[in-house]
C-alpha positions as CSV (number, residue, x, y, z in Angstrom):
1,M,173.7,16.1,75.0
2,V,170.9,18.0,76.7
3,R,173.1,21.1,76.9
4,R,174.0,20.8,73.2
5,V,170.4,20.4,72.1
6,A,169.5,23.4,74.2
7,A,172.3,25.5,72.8
8,L,171.3,24.5,69.3
9,A,167.7,25.4,69.9
10,I,168.8,28.8,71.3
11,G,171.0,29.3,68.3
12,V,168.2,28.6,65.9
13,L,165.9,30.9,67.8
14,V,168.5,33.7,67.7
15,I,168.8,33.2,63.9
16,V,165.1,33.3,63.4
17,L,164.8,36.5,65.5
18,L,167.6,38.1,63.6
19,V,166.0,37.2,60.3
20,V,162.6,38.6,61.5
21,G,164.3,41.7,62.8
22,V,166.2,42.3,59.6
23,N,163.1,41.8,57.5
24,G,161.2,44.1,59.7
25,C,163.8,46.8,59.4
26,L,163.9,46.4,55.6
27,N,160.1,46.6,55.4
28,S,160.1,49.6,57.6
29,R,162.7,51.3,55.5
30,Q,160.8,50.5,52.3
31,E,157.6,51.8,53.7
32,Q,159.2,55.0,54.8
33,A,160.9,55.5,51.4
34,L,157.6,55.1,49.6
35,K,155.9,57.6,52.0
36,D,158.8,60.1,51.6
37,Y,158.5,59.8,47.8
38,N,154.8,60.5,47.8
39,R,155.3,63.5,50.1
40,E,158.1,65.0,48.0
41,V,156.2,64.5,44.7
42,S,153.0,66.0,46.3
43,T,155.0,69.1,47.4
44,V,156.3,69.6,43.8
45,V,152.9,69.1,42.2
46,R,151.2,71.4,44.8
47,D,153.8,74.1,44.0
48,S,153.3,73.5,40.3
49,N,149.5,74.0,40.7
50,A,150.2,77.3,42.4
51,N,152.6,78.2,39.6
52,T,150.0,77.5,36.9
53,D,147.4,79.5,38.9
54,A,149.8,82.5,38.8
55,F,150.3,81.8,35.0
56,Y,146.5,82.1,34.3
57,E,146.2,85.1,36.6
58,T,149.0,86.9,34.8
59,L,147.5,86.2,31.4
60,S,144.1,87.4,32.4
61,N,145.0,90.6,34.2
62,G,145.0,92.7,31.0
63,G,145.9,96.4,30.8
64,Q,149.7,95.6,30.9
65,A,152.3,96.2,28.2
66,S,153.0,92.9,26.3
67,T,156.7,93.0,27.3
68,D,155.7,93.2,31.0
69,V,153.3,90.2,30.7
70,Q,156.0,88.3,28.7
71,S,158.5,89.0,31.4
72,E,156.2,87.8,34.2
73,I,155.4,84.6,32.2
74,N,159.1,84.0,31.7
75,Q,159.6,84.2,35.4
76,L,156.9,81.5,35.9
77,R,158.7,79.4,33.2
78,F,161.9,79.6,35.3
79,R,159.9,78.5,38.3
80,A,158.5,75.6,36.4
81,Q,162.0,74.6,35.3
82,A,163.2,74.8,39.0
83,L,160.3,72.5,40.0
84,T,161.2,70.0,37.3
85,K,164.8,69.9,38.6
86,Q,163.5,69.5,42.1
87,A,161.5,66.5,41.0
88,E,164.6,65.1,39.2
89,A,166.5,65.2,42.5
90,I,164.0,63.1,44.4
91,D,165.3,59.8,45.7
92,V,163.0,57.3,43.8
93,P,162.3,53.8,45.4
94,G,162.4,50.9,42.9
95,D,158.7,50.5,42.9
96,M,158.2,54.1,41.9
97,R,160.6,54.3,39.0
98,P,158.0,53.8,36.3
99,V,155.7,56.3,38.0
100,H,158.5,58.9,38.2
101,R,159.0,58.9,34.5
102,N,155.4,60.0,34.1
103,V,155.8,62.7,36.8
104,L,158.8,64.1,35.0
105,L,157.1,64.0,31.6
106,S,154.1,65.9,33.0
107,L,156.3,68.6,34.6
108,S,158.4,69.0,31.4
109,L,155.3,69.5,29.3
110,L,154.3,72.3,31.6
111,Q,157.6,74.2,31.5
112,E,157.8,73.9,27.7
113,A,154.3,75.1,27.2
114,I,154.7,78.1,29.5
115,G,157.8,79.1,27.6
116,K,156.1,78.9,24.2
117,V,153.2,80.9,25.5
118,A,155.6,83.6,26.6
119,E,157.2,83.6,23.1
120,K,153.8,84.2,21.5
121,L,152.4,86.9,23.8
122,P,153.9,90.0,22.2
123,A,152.4,89.0,18.8
124,A,149.0,88.0,20.4
125,L,148.8,91.4,22.1
126,S,149.7,93.2,18.8
127,S,147.3,95.8,17.4
128,D,147.6,94.1,14.0
129,S,145.0,91.4,13.6
130,A,147.1,89.6,10.9
131,T,149.8,89.2,13.6
132,A,147.5,88.7,16.6
133,V,145.1,86.1,15.3
134,P,147.6,83.3,14.5
135,A,149.5,84.0,17.8
136,V,146.3,83.7,19.8
137,R,145.6,80.4,18.0
138,S,149.1,79.2,18.9
139,I,148.5,80.0,22.5
140,A,145.3,78.1,22.5
141,G,147.2,75.2,21.0
142,E,149.8,75.3,23.7
143,M,147.0,75.0,26.3
144,Q,146.6,71.4,25.1
145,A,149.9,70.7,26.7
146,F,148.5,71.8,30.0
147,D,145.6,69.4,29.6
148,A,148.0,66.6,28.5
149,A,150.2,67.2,31.6
150,N,147.1,66.9,33.8
151,V,146.1,63.6,32.2
152,V,149.7,62.2,32.4
153,Y,150.1,63.1,36.0
154,N,146.6,62.2,37.3
155,R,146.2,58.9,35.4
156,R,149.8,57.7,35.2
157,G,151.4,59.5,38.2
158,A,149.0,60.0,41.1
159,A,146.9,56.9,40.2
160,L,150.0,54.6,40.1
161,I,151.4,56.1,43.4
162,E,148.1,55.2,45.0
163,Q,148.4,51.7,43.6
164,V,152.0,51.1,44.8
165,L,151.1,52.4,48.3
166,R,148.0,50.1,48.3
167,D,150.1,47.1,47.1
168,N,152.5,47.7,50.0
169,E,149.6,48.0,52.4
170,I,150.4,51.6,53.2
171,G,147.4,53.7,54.1
172,G,146.7,57.2,55.5
173,Q,148.6,59.0,52.8
174,T,147.4,62.1,50.9
175,I,148.1,62.0,47.2
176,Q,148.2,65.4,45.5
177,A,146.1,65.8,42.4
178,S,147.1,68.3,39.6
179,S,145.1,71.2,38.3
180,F,147.4,72.4,35.5
181,L,144.6,73.4,33.1
182,Q,142.3,75.9,34.8
183,N,139.3,75.2,32.6
184,F,138.6,74.0,29.0
185,G,137.8,77.6,27.9
186,W,141.6,78.1,27.4
187,L,141.5,75.6,24.6
188,Q,139.3,77.9,22.5
189,P,141.2,80.7,20.5
190,S,138.3,83.1,20.8
191,T,138.1,82.6,24.5
192,V,141.9,83.1,24.8
193,A,141.7,86.4,22.9
194,R,139.0,87.7,25.4
195,R,140.9,86.5,28.5
196,I,144.2,88.0,27.5
197,N,142.5,91.1,26.3
198,S,143.8,90.8,22.7
199,Q,141.5,93.2,20.9
200,A,143.1,92.5,17.5
201,G,142.9,88.7,18.1
202,R,139.2,88.6,18.7
203,G,138.6,87.0,15.3
204,A,140.6,83.9,16.3
205,G,138.2,80.9,16.0
206,G,135.5,83.1,14.4
207,A,133.7,83.6,17.7
208,G,135.3,86.8,19.0
209,T,133.8,89.5,16.8
210,T,130.1,89.2,17.4
211,E,128.2,91.9,19.1
212,P,126.6,91.2,22.5
213,A,123.1,89.7,22.3
214,P,120.1,92.1,22.7
215,G,118.9,92.7,26.3
216,L,120.6,93.5,29.6
217,H,124.0,92.1,30.4
218,G,125.9,92.0,33.7
219,H,126.4,90.7,37.2
220,G,126.1,91.7,40.8
221,L,128.3,90.7,43.7
222,L,126.0,89.2,46.4
223,G,128.5,88.3,49.1
224,V,131.9,86.9,50.1
225,S,132.8,84.4,52.8
226,I,136.0,82.8,54.1
227,G,135.2,79.5,55.8
228,D,132.5,80.2,58.3
229,T,133.1,84.0,58.2
230,T,130.8,86.1,56.0
231,L,132.6,89.4,55.2
232,A,130.9,92.6,56.3
233,A,131.9,96.2,55.9
234,G,134.4,95.6,58.7
235,P,136.6,95.3,60.4
236,N,136.4,91.5,59.9
237,R,138.6,89.2,62.0
238,I,139.4,86.2,60.0
239,S,141.0,83.1,61.6
240,T,143.2,81.1,59.1
241,S,145.9,78.6,59.4
242,G,147.2,78.7,55.8
243,N,145.9,79.3,52.3
244,P,142.4,81.0,52.7
245,T,139.8,80.5,50.0
246,F,137.2,83.2,49.2
247,A,133.7,81.9,48.3
248,V,132.3,84.6,46.1
249,K,128.6,84.6,45.4
250,V,127.6,86.1,42.0
251,A,124.3,86.8,40.4
252,N,123.7,87.1,36.7
253,Q,121.2,90.0,36.7
254,G,120.9,90.3,32.9
255,D,118.7,88.7,30.3
256,N,121.6,86.6,28.7
257,A,124.0,83.8,29.6
258,E,127.5,85.2,30.0
259,A,130.8,83.3,29.3
260,D,134.2,83.7,30.8
261,V,133.1,85.7,33.8
262,R,136.2,86.8,35.8
263,V,136.1,87.2,39.6
264,R,139.0,89.0,41.2
265,V,140.2,89.3,44.8
266,R,142.8,91.9,45.6
267,I,144.4,92.4,49.1
268,T,146.5,95.5,50.0
269,G,148.2,96.3,53.3
270,G,149.6,93.9,55.9
271,G,153.1,95.2,55.3
272,G,153.6,93.4,52.0
273,D,153.1,93.7,48.3
274,P,149.5,93.7,47.0
275,I,148.1,90.3,46.3
276,S,145.8,89.8,43.3
277,V,144.1,86.5,42.3
278,Q,141.2,85.6,40.1
279,R,139.1,82.8,38.8
280,V,137.0,82.4,35.6
281,I,133.5,81.1,35.6
282,D,133.0,79.4,32.3
283,Q,129.3,80.5,32.0
284,T,126.5,82.0,34.1
285,A,122.9,81.6,33.2
286,A,120.5,84.6,33.1
287,K,118.7,85.3,36.4
288,T,120.7,82.7,38.3
289,E,123.2,82.8,41.2
290,T,126.5,80.9,41.4
291,T,129.4,80.7,43.9
292,V,133.0,80.5,42.8
293,N,135.9,79.6,45.1
294,V,139.0,81.8,44.7
295,P,142.0,80.4,46.7
296,L,144.6,83.0,47.7
297,G,147.4,80.5,46.8
298,R,149.5,81.5,49.7
299,A,149.4,82.4,53.4
300,A,147.3,85.5,54.2
301,P,149.2,88.6,55.2
302,T,149.2,89.4,58.9
303,G,147.7,92.6,60.3
304,A,145.2,95.0,59.0
305,V,144.4,94.7,55.3
306,Q,141.9,95.9,52.7
307,I,140.1,93.3,50.6
308,R,138.5,94.3,47.3
309,V,136.4,91.7,45.5
310,E,134.9,92.4,42.1
311,V,133.1,90.7,39.2
312,L,134.7,92.1,36.1
313,K,132.6,93.8,33.4
314,V,131.3,91.6,30.6
315,P,130.6,92.7,27.0
316,G,127.4,94.8,26.9
317,E,127.3,95.5,30.6
318,E,126.5,99.1,31.3
319,N,125.8,99.3,35.1
320,T,128.8,98.1,37.2
321,S,127.8,99.9,40.4
322,N,127.2,96.6,42.3
323,N,130.0,94.6,40.8
324,S,132.5,95.1,43.6
325,A,132.8,95.5,47.4
326,E,135.6,96.4,49.8
327,Y,136.2,94.9,53.2
328,A,138.5,95.9,56.1
329,A,140.0,92.8,57.7
330,I,142.6,91.4,60.0
331,F,143.9,87.9,59.4
332,E,144.7,86.0,62.5
333,R,146.7,82.8,62.7
334,S,144.6,80.0,64.1
């Protein structure tokens, strides 16, 4: 009898241990699945942020034929479609299925809007104002889809991913935010006309045809730094482990506030194609200084390069002698 009771107790203990072990394995698998989902979505959103950065950069470059700009925007649309398909292929845990519908909605809004902007570009860059103005207004309207994609993802995607991870007591995870709309200036037709260099579309919104205000206009480039390194004439040795960000200090040296101030960073050399990125400062106040961060959006080229940083001319600016600087540099992997 004692042996039977002992055997029964051992059997019960074994069953309990098995149940605990199985539950532990299931919990571990569920936790890993949720972590994997967050990591894969974060990768897609991070790449989508970079794709929209390239979209705004292409639109703002100016000086290109409309067919060339349209072709480049179409390539970015294909990239957006590929990212949507990548998201569709993600293995979605049950708890994340409602979240994933919002992620896909956000990405589909992006790819559709990029395509529609590409369709409107030739007309927006036409020399005929009757053609250009409505096209510019349509492009500004499409920018609302970028804002909507931001809201859908950040509020109903990223926020719910964080909630699901918290409900499952999973910490230490980085949840990628989206930055699909560069700034709210893109929602204004007159601003869009200036940024895409649509001379005939400057009347869109009624704010693009006014003459510059009286007084001095313009900016000066005060300095550029990357991390703890302030760039000098050179050669500059810059230690970086990934996507470097240029902190560009700009002074409004005129008598007027300026809108849509473009800051451009261009890198040549290093054995690769030239890299050009830019950011738009919505507004600078007269006689004030501001710093804008310009991420490169990719790994820096290795070897010796030439870096040109410039603050682009604003309407009414006559003296541009201090708007730019060039630096010799060598990027080193840290």
